[in-house]
Each structure stands twice: as C-alpha cells, then as structure tokens.
N, C-alpha and C positions, 0 to 999 in steps of 0.2 A: 416545475412542471414538466412533462416529458414532451418533446415533439417528435415528430415522425422522420423519416429517412429523406426530407424534400429540401434537405441543406440546414436545415436550422440544427444547433447542437441539441444533444439530448442533455438533461440536467436531472438530478434526484441523487438516491442513494440507494443499491440494491444490496440483500442482505442473502449469506449462503451459510449454510449449517453444516458442519461435520462433527460428529460425535458430540462433547460439550463444548464446542468453540464456533463462536458466531462471529462471521467477518461480513465488515460493513466496507462496501466498493462503490466510489463516488465516481459516477457513470460519465461524468465531462472530462474527469483527468484522469483515471484510470486508479487514482493512489488507493489503497485498502489497509485496512488496519481490524486485528482481531480481540476479542475481550470472552469473557466469560458469557455474557448478556448481552443484548442492545444498543442497551444503554454504555456498558463499559466500550463496546465496538464503537460505536459513535462519537463518544469522548476520545479515544485513541484516534479515530480518524482524523476529527476535527484539530487534533495537535499535528497529526501526519499533513493535515492540508498546508495549515500554516509552514510549517516548515517547508513543504513544497511550493510555496507562493512566495515565501522569502528568501527561500534559498539556502537556508540552514547555514551551517558552520561547514566550508569548506573541508575536504579531508585531504589532507597533504601525504600522508604515507598510509594506503589502504590496508597494508597487511599489519601495521602496527594497531592500525585503528581497531581491525578484526581481533588482535589478542587481547586490544583493553576491555573488548567485550566479551571475552571469553572463547571465542573461535579458535580454531587452528586455520590459519590461511593455506596451508598444503591441503586441507581436508575440503576445500571450498570447491564444488563444482566449476568451472569455468563455462559451461554452457550458456551460451547467448541468447537460446531461444525463450520469447516471451512465455509470461503464464497462461497456462488456458484460458484463464479471464479476459486476456488483451487479444486472444486470437480471433 
C-alpha cells in the first residue's frame, strides 16, 4: 500500500516500459531490475532485493569483477549522478 508524503514510507512496485523491456522498481529502496515481461522483471527484482537486503557478496577488485562479467573497466563512465528514476 502506498502512503502519502506525510512522513510515512512509500511501498510498492512501479513499472516502466522501453521498447521490449519492462523495468520493475521497488519504490521504498529504489532497487530496480528489468526483463522481457512484468513477471520476469518482478522475478529479477525479487532476486535483486534479496541481494540488496542481505548485502550480497563483497567485490574485492571492481575492475576484475567487471572483466569477469564481460565489461571493459576502462569503458565504464565514472559519472556518479543518480539515475533519473532516483532524482
């Protein structure tokens, strides 16, 4: 249930759509995840929230982690600006 801006926290999930991608965002935490459907986005969000709440596994070497998942660390934008949905 959502609450108004009277000091109570807001709860729930909001969806956004971009082409064939559905993004589910937990309003309370700001954690978001995407999928090809609402069901897939919600499943991915559930996993992301579990990791968020439990802290996940610490990343010792950020550059190595990025390489392990197929991202060139030198190509990553260091912009610290929050994404638009958190603004």
